[in-house]
N, C-alpha and C positions, 0 to 999 in steps of 0.2 A: 085563460087565455096564457095568463103571467105563468102559471103552473106548466104549461105546456111548452111555452118557449124555453123555461129554465132547463126541461127535461131535454131539450133539443140539444141545448147547449151543452149540455154534460154528457149526451151521447158523439155530439164531435171531439170530445176529448179521447172517448173509447177508439171512434174510429182512426184519431192520427195513431192513438197505439199501436192499432190494428195492423194501421199501413207500415207503420214503422218495423212490426215483426215479419210481417209480409215481404218487406222488401228485404229485410235480413236474411231472410232463406231465401231468398231467391237471390240474394249475391252470394251466399256461403255455397248454392247449388252451382251458380255459374263459376265460382273459384275452384270447386273441386272439379267442373268439368275441364276449367281450363289447366289446373293441375295433371288429370289424368291425361288430356292430351299432351301436353309438355313432356309426362312420365313416359307415354306411347310413343313419341316422337324420338326422345332419348332411347327409349330400348330398340326402337327399330333402326336409330342410328349407331347403337352399339351392335347390335345384330349385322349389318350390313359390314361394320366392320371387320367383326368378327368371322363372317363370312367370307370378307377379303383375306385377311390373315390365315385363313385355312386354304384358301386358294393358292397363296404364296407357299404356305407349308406343302401342299401338292404339288406345286412346282417344283418345289427342291427335290422331292420324290422322282419325278419325273425328268428333271437334268442328270441327277445322278445315274439312272439307268441307262439313259442315253450315253453317259462318261463309261459304264461298265462295257456297255457294247461298242463305243469307240477305239481306238487305237492306244490312248495314253496309258490304260490300266492291264494290267496281265493277272493269271491266275497267283501268280507268286506273290504279286504285290497285294492282291486281294485276300490272300490267304492269311496276308503277315499282317493286316490291319487290325489295330485291337490287341495284339497278340504280341510277333517280336516287333512290329513296329506301332507308333502311334495310330489313333484313327484316321482316315484319310477327310479331310473336309473340303467343302464345297460352299461356295457364298454366291449369292444371287447378286442381281445388280442392284442400285440404289433407286430410291424412289425421288421424288421432288424436294420431300423433307432433309434428305440426306440419311436416312433411316435406307438399313440393308431388306429388302423384301423377306431373305430367308436366309437363313445358315443351316447346312444339314452337313451329317457326318456317316460314313460306312464304316462299320466293324464287324468281324468275324462274331458269331453269335454264342459260339461255344469254344473255345480255344484249345479247350483239350479233346473236342471232336472233329477237329481238323482232316480231312481225307488225306491219303497218300498222294492221291493224283485226280487230274480233274475228269476222270472216267466215271467219280462219285461225287455226290451233293456237298456242295459248302453253303451252309447256312448263313444270312448275314441279315444286319438289320442298319436300315437307312431310319436315321432320326433327323426328322426336320421341321425348324423351327419358323414359322410365318409372322410377320407383325405388318400392321395398317392402321394408324401409324403406331397408338398405343394399345390397340389390341394386339394378344399373342395366342398363335393355336401352336401346340406342338404333335406332330402327329407319328409314329412308326411303321414303315413298312418292311416286312420281313422278306427275305429274296433269296433264293433257291439258284446255286449257280453251277454248271456242269459241261461237259463237251459238248457242242451241238450236234455232234456225229459227223464233221466233214472227213475226209482222208486225212490222216496224218502221216503223211509220208509223200510218194509221189501219185498224182491221177492224171492219165489223159485217154481220151478215149481209142488214141493210136500212137503207138513208142516205135521208133527206129531209132537203132543205136547204131554207132560208128566210132571210131578212136578207139580210145583207152581207158574210158571212163570207168569209175567206182564206187560203190553204193556204200556206204557204210552206217553201221546200224540202222538201215532203212529201207521199209517196204515200199515196191511197187505194183498198182493195181492198175488194169484197164478193162472195161468190159469188151474192148476188140483185141485185136494181136500185138505183140511182142516182137518185133523184127530184130536180129541180130544180137540176141541172147549173148552169144559168146564172146563178146565183145565188151561186156560188161561183169566188173569182177564185185561179187557180192560178198560181204566179211560183215561179221559182228552180229547183235541181237537187237533186235527192233524193241527201242523202249517203251512203247506204246501199247503193241496189239501182241494177243496171247494166242495160242492155239484155238483157244474157244471162239476166238475171232473170226477165225477162218474156217474151223474145221466144225465149230458147234459141240465138241465132245466134251465141255466142262472144264479142258485143262486150263489154268489159268498161268501157265510158266508162260512167260516171253519165248515168242516165235523167232527164230533165226531169220536175219534178212534175207529175201528173197522176191522173187517176180511172181505174180499171180493175175492171170490172161482169162477172161469168160471165154475169149475166142481161141487161139493157138499160140504158143511159144514156138519161134522157128531162130534157128541157129544158121549162119552164113548170112551177113550183112547184106538186106538189101535183094535175098533171094528168099524161095520158099521150097527150096527142095529137101530140106531136113527138117522134120521136128523133134522137139524135146521130147514132147510125149505124144502117147502113150508107151505104157505107164512108167517104165523105170525112167528115170532120171538120165540126160546125158551128162555124166562126169566129166567128158570133155569140153563141155558149157563153163565150166569154174575157170576161168581166166586166170593163171597166176603169172602172168608177164606182164610188162609193162608200166606205165607210170604208178597204176595205182592197183596192184594184184589183189585177187580175191583169193576167197579161203578155200581150199580143196574140198570137196565135198556138199559146198554151199546150196548147190542147184539141186538138192535133193526134196527141198522145201519148197521149191518151184510147184505151182501147180496152173493147170490150164483148163478149158472145157473139154479136151482130147484125154484127159488124165483118167485114172482108174486106180486099183489096188496096188501098190508098191511091190516089184516083184524083184527089186533089187537097190544095194547102198550102194554108194559112193565112198570111196577112200579116202580115211580123214577127216569124215564127218565129224562136224563140232559138238553135236548134242547124241546123246547115249541110245535114246531112243527115235527112230524114225518116224515121219509123218502118218497119220493113220490112212491118207489118201492122197492123189497127185490130181486128183479131181476138184473143180473150181469152177464154181457155178454162179448164174447171176444171184441166186440167193445168198451164196456165201458173198459175194459182193455187198451186197446190201447189209446182210450181219456186221461186216467189218465197217463199213462207211454209210450209215443209212441214209446221210446227205451228201452226195459227192460233189455238188455244188452249191453255192446260193442261191437263194430265189432274189426276185428281183426287187422286191421290198428291202432285202438288206442291202443290196447295191445302192439303192437310194440314201439310206441309213450313213453306209458308209463314205458317199461321197458328201453328204453332208458334214460327217465328221473332218473328212479332209479337208475340206472347207474350211473350217474352224479352226482346228488344233492341229493339222498336217500340210499336205503340200498337194494342192490341185491345179492340172495343166489339163490345156486344151490345144488344138493344133492352131498354130498363127503362120500360114505359109508352110517354110521350109522347118520352121522351129517350134518351139512351144510357150505359149503364154500361161504363166504359172502365179498363182499367190502361195504364201506361207501364213500358217495361222491367222489365216481370215485378212491379211495386208497383203498388197501389192508386192509381186517378187521381181517381176519384170520378164522379160524374154530370155528361154534358154537354149540350147542346141537338144535334139534329141540323143545325142549321147551324154549319160547321166554323168558328170565328173564330181568328186568330193566336195570341190569348192560350192557346187550348187545345193548341196545337202545341208551349208552350214545354219546354225540356229534355228534348228529343229529340235524339240525334246528328244529324250532318250527312246522313247518308244510313239510310233503314228502310222498314221495312213499315208501312202503316195498314190493318188488317183488318178491315173491319164484317161482323158476323156475325149476318143476318138470318133467320130460322125460313122453313122452306120450308113451301111449301103456300098462300101468300098471293100475291098481286099484284106482282110486282118491282115493278112502272113505278108502284104506288101513293104516293099523299103519305106514306103513313104508311112506305114503305119507300124511300122516295128521302131520300137524303144531300146536304144543300146546302152548296157549298164557297166560302168567302167569306175563306179566306185566301191567304197566300202563301209558295210555297218556291221557292227559287232561291237565286242565278243558278247558270246551267252555267258551270263555270269546269273549266283544266286544272291548276288547283291545288286538291289534295286538301283544302287547310284551308279554302277556300272556298267549292267545291261542295255545293250542297245539293239533295238529289233526295227523291221521295218514291215507292214504289208502293203506289197505294192500290188495294186489294182489296175491292170490295162483293159478297158472295155474296147472292144472291134479292133483290138490288136494285137501286137505280137512281142517278145522282148528276147533279146540275143547279150547274154553274157558275155563279155569280154575278158582279153586275156589280164591275168593279175586282180580281178575285180571278187569281191565277198558280199555275201548278204545273209544275214542272219534274221531269217523271219519269215513270211509268207510271200508266194508268187500266186497273182490269180489271174487268169487268163482266160476266162469264159469262152471266146469267141478265138482266141489267136494260138499261136503256136509256141513254146519255149525250145529258143535254140540257142546256139552259142558260139565260141571262136576261143582258141587257146585252152589254156590251164585256167580252174575259177573254181572258187567253192560258193557251195551254196548251203546254210544250215537251217532245215526247217522244213517246209512245206511246200510242193508245188503242185498246182490243180491247172490243167491246160485242154483246150481243144485238141491239142498234137503235140508232143513231147519226143524232139531231134536232140540224142544225145553226141555231142561229138566232141572232139581235140581230149585232153587230158584231165575233163572234169571230175569234182570230189562232191560227189551229193551226201550228206549228211546229217542223222538226226541224234538226239539225246536226251538223257532224262531232263539234262537242265533245259533244253527247248521246251520238252514237254510240260515242265513245271512253270515255264513260262510261256505257255501258251497265249496267244494274244487276244484280246477281247471281241473280236469278230468271230473267233472258232467255238466262245462261250456261247451256253444256253443260259438266260436271265428269265426268271421265271417267280411272278409277284404272287404269293400265296397271304398271310395275316397280315391285316392293316388295323391300325387302333390309333385312337386318339386319347396320348397319354397323359395330357393334362386336364382331362374331365372323369 
């Protein structure tokens, strides 16, 4: 019995050691599990921070794309970024800790491959760095920028001319009729369009400024008793008198739906070779300007750009209630004066939103322009332009005014009073040419083509920090 009791006492020692070993193993297992859980939690938190940083970096890309499509950047500024000029920066808002959510920059991909004009593709890189708060992610987006395909010159569904207007280096296009052709003097060479654009003949020489109507071209303002076509040009339609005389022979490059093979030439024609035809069809129009108008989604984006970085107005009784660069600007009359545009950037969008349902050509829904915006310049510091958009309304250019940029009146009429100058593009439902107006285009304007006229395509994307 005594031997048995001694044996049991000895086994108690073994049991205690066993319990200690088992406890140690369990403690190690529990500690390992806790360590793994903590590590997994930390990894999950790090992943969340990295994902947030990536989202901020992508937000930088998105905001840059919107900036390109808005009104503050143009073709000349873009093609100089990282080449003739420093890269274009863009910074996001601050987070709660005071850290910027993203910093982005835009630069030309290859300065040696910058195209001569916006008809060709300009490749650029957006590099965006996102942070949250210690995590950092860097992405690069390749962007291809080229002309959108809008009319570069003057476009309207119907054109009626009177007075002594002149078209300098600018083409006029309409899917309808051109009335009063003899009232308008065309002269010079279009800086954008080529023979290929209008005739599809492969000739890349720039085309002389002229009128192109899918319908008919009539001379004698307000009447339809005479046609310029078919098929020989009416050389008497080359107005050479008045405030803005045109070049003799310029109407030889006019085209209409009733045109055909050229059977004669005008004296003093400015180009050595005559055009292949005086016929102008809907197919020709679509070749020259695949997108004669912006789409509704484009106007929505431009309205947002005007509200944040330009000028945005809605009717308020007989006046306009406007904001500038996102801040309340007050009430303005419907005749825009130079002082009304004070404080705006060099290039901006001016968007006027008349309510739908009324008469877009009525006095109540017509904006009068008595301001001056310009000049066109290759120096981004001195170039000034505006993209003026009036929805459900019209525009009247007033005596002594100037406008460098573009006028978009998708439902309204472009009208005028007195002598004034526009430099760039006009796209309207109806185009009424009055007074001693000067409508001009230039290589300077084409090279400074505003963002709303450019197509931005996103191609390659990469995370350059991985």
